[in-house]
PLY file of the C-alpha trace (Angstrom):
ply
format ascii 1.0
element vertex 269
property float x
property float y
property float z
element edge 268
property int vertex1
property int vertex2
end_header
97.15 78.99 119.28
95.43 81.35 116.85
95.82 84.47 117.82
93.95 88.05 116.68
94.97 90.18 114.19
94.17 93.34 112.47
93.53 94.10 108.60
93.75 97.78 106.97
91.37 98.89 103.93
93.84 101.17 101.70
92.09 104.11 99.92
90.19 106.50 102.63
91.18 104.66 105.75
94.26 104.40 105.73
95.16 107.09 103.38
93.28 110.28 102.29
91.95 109.89 98.43
92.47 106.58 96.37
96.29 105.37 95.45
94.60 104.27 92.09
94.58 108.02 91.26
98.40 107.87 91.82
99.31 105.06 89.70
97.16 106.58 87.13
99.32 110.02 87.45
102.63 107.71 86.94
101.54 105.78 84.32
100.02 108.98 82.17
104.05 110.04 82.84
105.06 106.95 81.06
102.67 107.64 77.88
100.29 104.46 78.85
97.32 106.16 79.59
95.94 108.70 77.44
95.06 112.13 78.18
91.15 111.68 77.86
91.44 108.30 80.37
93.88 110.80 82.62
90.84 113.45 82.73
88.61 110.68 83.55
90.11 109.42 86.50
91.14 112.52 88.23
86.86 113.45 88.14
86.31 109.88 89.06
88.58 110.22 92.21
86.75 113.67 93.06
83.63 111.77 92.96
85.11 108.79 94.97
86.97 111.32 97.63
83.60 112.84 98.36
81.00 110.25 98.36
83.09 106.74 97.57
81.72 104.13 94.63
79.53 102.11 94.10
79.70 97.97 93.31
77.99 98.95 89.80
80.80 101.51 89.43
83.64 98.72 90.18
82.90 96.38 88.90
83.26 98.67 85.34
86.42 99.90 86.58
87.69 96.25 86.86
86.53 95.39 83.67
88.30 98.18 82.14
91.40 97.59 84.25
91.49 94.07 82.60
91.48 95.12 79.47
93.87 97.86 79.53
96.33 95.82 81.39
96.28 92.64 78.48
99.87 93.01 76.92
101.23 95.61 79.12
104.77 94.62 80.85
105.10 93.60 84.37
108.81 95.36 84.19
107.12 98.77 83.41
105.06 98.69 86.04
107.38 97.67 88.68
109.82 100.63 87.29
106.72 103.26 88.29
106.51 101.80 91.95
108.90 104.13 93.67
106.61 107.20 92.29
103.55 105.78 93.41
105.00 105.09 96.76
106.27 108.93 96.88
102.63 109.70 96.40
101.27 107.42 98.88
103.38 108.25 101.47
102.84 111.21 102.37
98.53 110.86 102.51
98.89 108.56 105.25
96.83 109.27 108.01
98.71 109.93 111.26
96.10 109.13 113.52
95.90 105.56 111.38
99.37 104.74 111.62
99.10 105.32 115.45
96.48 102.85 115.47
98.83 100.48 113.49
101.82 101.08 116.29
99.65 100.64 119.53
98.48 97.12 117.34
102.15 96.05 116.94
102.49 97.04 120.44
99.88 94.47 121.72
101.37 91.69 119.46
98.99 91.62 117.06
100.16 91.40 113.33
98.75 93.90 110.84
97.77 94.06 107.13
97.07 95.87 104.55
93.90 94.84 102.31
93.39 96.46 99.44
91.91 96.41 95.45
94.69 98.16 94.28
97.31 95.75 93.37
98.94 92.78 94.75
102.60 94.04 94.98
102.38 97.73 95.56
100.23 96.90 98.46
103.25 94.76 99.72
105.66 97.64 99.19
103.32 99.67 101.06
103.29 97.55 103.85
106.84 96.79 103.89
107.62 100.47 103.86
105.21 101.55 106.83
106.62 98.33 108.66
103.19 96.21 108.93
103.25 92.18 108.69
102.23 92.02 105.27
99.47 93.12 102.39
96.83 91.57 100.66
95.86 93.15 97.16
94.44 92.19 93.89
96.73 89.98 91.64
96.83 90.14 88.01
97.61 87.05 85.56
101.76 87.16 84.04
102.37 84.99 81.17
105.72 83.51 80.04
106.75 86.45 77.84
106.44 88.75 80.85
103.32 90.54 79.54
100.05 90.79 81.96
97.46 88.43 80.43
94.36 90.92 81.68
93.17 88.22 83.70
92.94 88.29 87.13
95.34 85.46 89.41
93.19 85.39 92.51
90.35 86.69 93.91
89.04 90.80 92.93
89.93 92.45 96.50
86.50 93.99 97.16
83.02 93.21 99.11
83.04 89.04 99.06
86.58 89.09 97.76
88.50 90.34 101.02
86.55 88.05 103.01
87.80 85.00 100.90
91.33 86.19 101.17
91.26 86.95 104.45
90.07 83.82 105.82
91.98 82.17 103.20
94.96 83.79 105.23
93.64 83.38 108.75
93.82 79.85 107.98
97.24 79.41 106.81
98.54 82.07 109.40
96.93 80.93 112.40
95.19 83.72 112.94
91.52 83.86 114.76
89.32 86.25 113.38
86.92 85.72 115.82
89.04 88.49 118.16
90.95 90.23 115.15
90.12 93.72 113.83
89.27 94.84 110.37
88.97 98.75 109.85
87.30 100.54 106.61
85.39 103.57 105.01
82.69 102.70 102.76
79.89 100.08 103.41
81.28 97.62 100.26
83.53 96.32 102.87
80.67 95.68 105.19
81.56 91.88 104.42
85.36 92.11 105.84
83.83 93.96 108.84
81.30 91.52 109.85
84.13 88.70 109.33
86.11 89.97 112.50
85.02 89.79 115.90
86.04 93.94 116.10
85.08 96.25 113.08
86.00 99.51 113.26
84.54 102.24 110.95
87.24 105.07 109.76
85.57 108.53 108.45
82.44 106.32 107.12
80.11 106.78 104.44
76.70 107.66 105.56
75.62 104.38 104.75
78.61 102.68 106.98
77.91 105.50 109.81
74.16 104.23 110.29
75.12 100.31 110.31
77.87 100.62 112.95
75.60 102.76 114.80
72.98 100.30 114.90
75.98 97.74 115.70
77.62 99.52 118.36
80.61 99.50 116.29
83.83 101.83 117.16
83.49 105.05 114.97
86.68 106.77 113.95
86.64 110.53 112.25
89.31 112.85 111.67
88.75 114.01 108.31
85.80 117.42 108.05
83.94 117.72 104.33
86.04 120.94 104.11
89.16 118.83 103.86
87.45 116.40 101.62
87.28 118.81 99.21
90.15 121.12 98.71
92.20 117.77 98.62
89.41 116.51 95.89
90.23 119.91 94.00
93.63 120.17 94.48
94.45 116.39 93.18
92.12 117.76 89.49
94.57 120.26 89.36
97.68 118.59 90.01
96.42 115.85 87.52
95.84 118.18 84.40
99.33 120.35 85.54
101.10 116.87 85.62
99.77 115.82 82.58
100.61 119.28 80.74
103.90 118.91 81.52
104.47 115.49 80.46
103.05 116.64 77.07
105.40 119.93 76.86
108.69 117.85 77.63
106.93 114.75 75.21
107.01 117.55 72.35
111.00 118.22 73.62
112.53 115.23 73.64
112.18 112.31 71.08
109.34 109.64 71.27
110.77 106.43 73.67
110.23 103.41 72.10
109.32 100.15 73.53
106.92 101.46 76.39
103.05 99.98 75.53
100.23 102.40 75.24
98.12 100.08 77.82
97.47 101.20 81.03
98.05 99.81 84.45
96.75 99.73 87.98
98.51 95.90 89.25
100.84 93.07 88.71
101.42 89.73 89.99
103.78 86.83 88.41
101.42 83.44 89.04
102.35 80.71 90.97
0 1
1 2
2 3
3 4
4 5
5 6
6 7
7 8
8 9
9 10
10 11
11 12
12 13
13 14
14 15
15 16
16 17
17 18
18 19
19 20
20 21
21 22
22 23
23 24
24 25
25 26
26 27
27 28
28 29
29 30
30 31
31 32
32 33
33 34
34 35
35 36
36 37
37 38
38 39
39 40
40 41
41 42
42 43
43 44
44 45
45 46
46 47
47 48
48 49
49 50
50 51
51 52
52 53
53 54
54 55
55 56
56 57
57 58
58 59
59 60
60 61
61 62
62 63
63 64
64 65
65 66
66 67
67 68
68 69
69 70
70 71
71 72
72 73
73 74
74 75
75 76
76 77
77 78
78 79
79 80
80 81
81 82
82 83
83 84
84 85
85 86
86 87
87 88
88 89
89 90
90 91
91 92
92 93
93 94
94 95
95 96
96 97
97 98
98 99
99 100
100 101
101 102
102 103
103 104
104 105
105 106
106 107
107 108
108 109
109 110
110 111
111 112
112 113
113 114
114 115
115 116
116 117
117 118
118 119
119 120
120 121
121 122
122 123
123 124
124 125
125 126
126 127
127 128
128 129
129 130
130 131
131 132
132 133
133 134
134 135
135 136
136 137
137 138
138 139
139 140
140 141
141 142
142 143
143 144
144 145
145 146
146 147
147 148
148 149
149 150
150 151
151 152
152 153
153 154
154 155
155 156
156 157
157 158
158 159
159 160
160 161
161 162
162 163
163 164
164 165
165 166
166 167
167 168
168 169
169 170
170 171
171 172
172 173
173 174
174 175
175 176
176 177
177 178
178 179
179 180
180 181
181 182
182 183
183 184
184 185
185 186
186 187
187 188
188 189
189 190
190 191
191 192
192 193
193 194
194 195
195 196
196 197
197 198
198 199
199 200
200 201
201 202
202 203
203 204
204 205
205 206
206 207
207 208
208 209
209 210
210 211
211 212
212 213
213 214
214 215
215 216
216 217
217 218
218 219
219 220
220 221
221 222
222 223
223 224
224 225
225 226
226 227
227 228
228 229
229 230
230 231
231 232
232 233
233 234
234 235
235 236
236 237
237 238
238 239
239 240
240 241
241 242
242 243
243 244
244 245
245 246
246 247
247 248
248 249
249 250
250 251
251 252
252 253
253 254
254 255
255 256
256 257
257 258
258 259
259 260
260 261
261 262
262 263
263 264
264 265
265 266
266 267
267 268
């Protein structure tokens, strides 16, 4: 018989801030990301922490990521995963982890659904003892390098719905009795695809929709804390980059690493 499940967005829902920023910092330390790009990502992260991202901004970021990933070695991305996970884990909201456990106690499987790279999302789900992760998959060529193209839908907006519906059909999950959690109106399609949507620290538009629809709202992050975390992230990013520059001046340049930027990875098939 089909069973209910619970699907959780990652950025600003399961965790504080954006997982992409932590990936960028790891990439900067390997030399894959330039100083200018790192600074721009830090500012983008600050804006994202405070007001989220628009569809146009997300489309622009995706186009940029696809271009920068072209030619990057899948192996190099995998080597950065432990550092990225180590940065994400402390930012997991305890309240959301309690929510995950309550679903598991009730016999409902729990999944992360995120625009982040599929393998990073799957690894995080494993570490959090969740049942799986659904992220954005990037095509990998026979030479082990990313082609710069997607290997499936981009996990944003309607793309999340397509992936969830396919996943539900393959795993006998009843979406009409399932749960979905998100902070942003961009995830409205995912929230509407299940019978029990829940909004988490919602942006203004999603808060208004949730009130009109009578959806459950979870609030546990204050604006002051958002500002503090965002400011600390920008400072940490700048310090981290400065440290990497100083270190690079004291040691011979490493060979073999591509100078392209990264965000996700997935081998086709």
